[in-house]
VOPAMAR-151769 format. One record per residue (C-alpha): residue in three letters; x, y, z. Coordinates in steps of 0.001 Angstrom, whole numbers, plus 524288, in hexadecimal, padded with zeros to 5 digits. Example, Ala and Ser with C-alpha at 12.3 -4.5 7.8 and 13.67 -1.06 7.14 Angstrom:
VOPAMAR-151769
<rec residuo="ALA" east="8300C" north="7EE6C" up="81E78"/>
<rec residuo="SER" east="83566" north="7FBDC" up="81BE4"/>
END
This chain:
VOPAMAR-151769
<rec residuo="UNK" east="18430" north="9A374" up="A3998"/>
<rec residuo="UNK" east="17D9C" north="9B0A5" up="A39EA"/>
<rec residuo="UNK" east="17892" north="9B570" up="A4710"/>
<rec residuo="UNK" east="16A2D" north="9B2DB" up="A494D"/>
<rec residuo="UNK" east="1699F" north="9A78C" up="A3F97"/>
<rec residuo="UNK" east="16DAF" north="99C9B" up="A48C9"/>
<rec residuo="UNK" east="160E6" north="99513" up="A4858"/>
<rec residuo="UNK" east="15F30" north="9964C" up="A39A5"/>
<rec residuo="UNK" east="16D68" north="99259" up="A377A"/>
<rec residuo="UNK" east="16C35" north="9864C" up="A401E"/>
<rec residuo="UNK" east="15F58" north="982B1" up="A398C"/>
<rec residuo="UNK" east="16560" north="983B6" up="A2BF6"/>
<rec residuo="UNK" east="1728C" north="97D48" up="A2EB3"/>
<rec residuo="UNK" east="16F0B" north="9734E" up="A393E"/>
<rec residuo="UNK" east="16D66" north="964AB" up="A3732"/>
<rec residuo="UNK" east="15ED3" north="96629" up="A344E"/>
<rec residuo="UNK" east="16023" north="97329" up="A2D4F"/>
<rec residuo="UNK" east="15E4C" north="977D5" up="A1F7A"/>
<rec residuo="UNK" east="16BFB" north="97409" up="A1B1F"/>
<rec residuo="UNK" east="16B22" north="96639" up="A2095"/>
<rec residuo="UNK" east="15DAD" north="964B4" up="A1A75"/>
<rec residuo="UNK" east="16301" north="968E2" up="A0D46"/>
<rec residuo="UNK" east="16F2A" north="96056" up="A0E7E"/>
<rec residuo="UNK" east="166B5" north="9549C" up="A1215"/>
<rec residuo="UNK" east="1610D" north="9552F" up="A0456"/>
<rec residuo="UNK" east="16E64" north="9516B" up="9FF0E"/>
<rec residuo="UNK" east="174DB" north="94449" up="9FE77"/>
<rec residuo="UNK" east="17F70" north="94212" up="A0896"/>
<rec residuo="UNK" east="17B81" north="94C0F" up="A12E1"/>
<rec residuo="UNK" east="17E51" north="9468B" up="A2076"/>
<rec residuo="UNK" east="17A82" north="951B5" up="A2978"/>
<rec residuo="UNK" east="17D71" north="95F23" up="A2EFC"/>
<rec residuo="UNK" east="182F5" north="963FE" up="A3BD7"/>
<rec residuo="UNK" east="18269" north="97210" up="A4069"/>
<rec residuo="UNK" east="18C78" north="975C6" up="A4AAA"/>
<rec residuo="UNK" east="18CAC" north="982C4" up="A51DF"/>
<rec residuo="UNK" east="19966" north="988D4" up="A568C"/>
<rec residuo="UNK" east="198F8" north="989E0" up="A6569"/>
<rec residuo="UNK" east="1A214" north="995A5" up="A65AD"/>
<rec residuo="UNK" east="19BE4" north="99CE7" up="A5A2D"/>
<rec residuo="UNK" east="18D47" north="999F8" up="A5A96"/>
<rec residuo="UNK" east="18AA6" north="99FBC" up="A4D0A"/>
<rec residuo="UNK" east="19477" north="99687" up="A46BF"/>
<rec residuo="UNK" east="19022" north="98929" up="A41DA"/>
<rec residuo="UNK" east="19592" north="97D68" up="A3ADF"/>
<rec residuo="UNK" east="18C80" north="97594" up="A3227"/>
<rec residuo="UNK" east="19109" north="967F7" up="A2E6C"/>
<rec residuo="UNK" east="189C7" north="9617C" up="A2342"/>
<rec residuo="UNK" east="18DCD" north="95358" up="A2146"/>
<rec residuo="UNK" east="18D64" north="94C70" up="A1427"/>
<rec residuo="UNK" east="1900C" north="93E5A" up="A1068"/>
<rec residuo="UNK" east="19B0C" north="941D5" up="A06FE"/>
<rec residuo="UNK" east="1A362" north="94D22" up="A0273"/>
<rec residuo="UNK" east="19B3F" north="94DAF" up="9F5F2"/>
<rec residuo="UNK" east="18DCB" north="94D90" up="9FC62"/>
<rec residuo="UNK" east="18D79" north="95BEF" up="A002D"/>
<rec residuo="UNK" east="19253" north="96188" up="9F32E"/>
<rec residuo="UNK" east="188C4" north="95899" up="9EC16"/>
<rec residuo="UNK" east="17D9F" north="95D1A" up="9F4CE"/>
<rec residuo="UNK" east="1815E" north="96B4E" up="9F2AE"/>
<rec residuo="UNK" east="18187" north="9697C" up="9E3E8"/>
<rec residuo="UNK" east="17484" north="96235" up="9E36B"/>
<rec residuo="UNK" east="16D8B" north="96B61" up="9ECEB"/>
<rec residuo="UNK" east="17486" north="977F9" up="9E8FC"/>
<rec residuo="UNK" east="16840" north="98054" up="9E80D"/>
<rec residuo="UNK" east="162EE" north="97BEF" up="9F540"/>
<rec residuo="UNK" east="17052" north="97D67" up="9FB84"/>
<rec residuo="UNK" east="17205" north="98B4F" up="9F659"/>
<rec residuo="UNK" east="1644B" north="98F1D" up="9FA74"/>
<rec residuo="UNK" east="1666C" north="98A90" up="A0875"/>
<rec residuo="UNK" east="17412" north="99046" up="A08DD"/>
<rec residuo="UNK" east="16EBB" north="99D83" up="A04B2"/>
<rec residuo="UNK" east="163E2" north="99CCB" up="A0EDC"/>
<rec residuo="UNK" east="16DA9" north="99977" up="A19A0"/>
<rec residuo="UNK" east="1775B" north="9A43B" up="A1617"/>
<rec residuo="UNK" east="17015" north="9ADA3" up="A1EFD"/>
<rec residuo="UNK" east="17322" north="9A4DB" up="A2AA3"/>
<rec residuo="UNK" east="181FC" north="9A4E2" up="A2982"/>
<rec residuo="UNK" east="18CD8" north="9AEDA" up="A29AA"/>
<rec residuo="UNK" east="1964C" north="9A58F" up="A22F9"/>
<rec residuo="UNK" east="19754" north="99759" up="A1F04"/>
<rec residuo="UNK" east="1A23B" north="98E5E" up="A1B1C"/>
<rec residuo="UNK" east="1A08A" north="98121" up="A149A"/>
<rec residuo="UNK" east="1AB03" north="976EF" up="A171A"/>
<rec residuo="UNK" east="1AB0C" north="9691B" up="A11F3"/>
<rec residuo="UNK" east="1B1A3" north="95F3B" up="A1ABD"/>
<rec residuo="UNK" east="1B308" north="9510C" up="A16ED"/>
<rec residuo="UNK" east="1B23D" north="94700" up="A21D0"/>
<rec residuo="UNK" east="1AEC9" north="9388E" up="A2228"/>
<rec residuo="UNK" east="1A149" north="93586" up="A2760"/>
<rec residuo="UNK" east="1A192" north="934A5" up="A3629"/>
<rec residuo="UNK" east="1AE76" north="93C06" up="A3756"/>
<rec residuo="UNK" east="1AD49" north="9495D" up="A3D8B"/>
<rec residuo="UNK" east="1BBFD" north="94ADB" up="A3EEC"/>
<rec residuo="UNK" east="1C1D8" north="95653" up="A37BA"/>
<rec residuo="UNK" east="1CEB7" north="94EF3" up="A36EE"/>
<rec residuo="UNK" east="1CA0B" north="9448A" up="A2D56"/>
<rec residuo="UNK" east="1CC0D" north="94839" up="A1F16"/>
<rec residuo="UNK" east="1C47C" north="93CF3" up="A18EB"/>
<rec residuo="UNK" east="1B96B" north="9412B" up="A1003"/>
<rec residuo="UNK" east="1AC2D" north="93B22" up="A0F06"/>
<rec residuo="UNK" east="1A379" north="94486" up="A1667"/>
<rec residuo="UNK" east="1A20B" north="952B0" up="A1295"/>
<rec residuo="UNK" east="19E66" north="95BB7" up="A1D97"/>
<rec residuo="UNK" east="19ACE" north="9690C" up="A184E"/>
<rec residuo="UNK" east="19C01" north="9729C" up="A238A"/>
<rec residuo="UNK" east="19563" north="97FB5" up="A22D7"/>
<rec residuo="UNK" east="19A87" north="988E5" up="A2D2C"/>
<rec residuo="UNK" east="19317" north="9953E" up="A3033"/>
<rec residuo="UNK" east="19BD9" north="99F01" up="A3704"/>
<rec residuo="UNK" east="1980B" north="9AB69" up="A3DDA"/>
<rec residuo="UNK" east="1A603" north="9AF9E" up="A4099"/>
<rec residuo="UNK" east="1A82D" north="9B6C3" up="A33B3"/>
END
C-alpha cells in the first residue's frame, strides 16, 4: 500500500468497502476480511470468500466492466498486488487441507518491493 493512502485503502478493501460491495452483487460471495501485517504496517492481506471455486471467475466475467473500473480506481492505492486462488472446504481455515469447494481469492498488497 502506498504511504499516505492507509485510510482510503482500508475503506476500499475492508469488509464494508467498495470491493465487498461490488462482490456482494454476485452470486456466491460470502464475505471479505482485511488483515494488516503487524511487522510491516503497509502490508495487507485481503481474503474474499466465495461459495465455490467457480463463483469468483463467474462473477468476474459477468461484472467485468465494473471490476475493471474499480480495479483501475484502486491502482493508485497499492504498490503491488498478487491474486492467489486457494480452494478450501467451507469452515476449514487450515492450509493443510487440499479439498476444493471454497475458493478464497487473496489479494496481497505489498510495500516491500
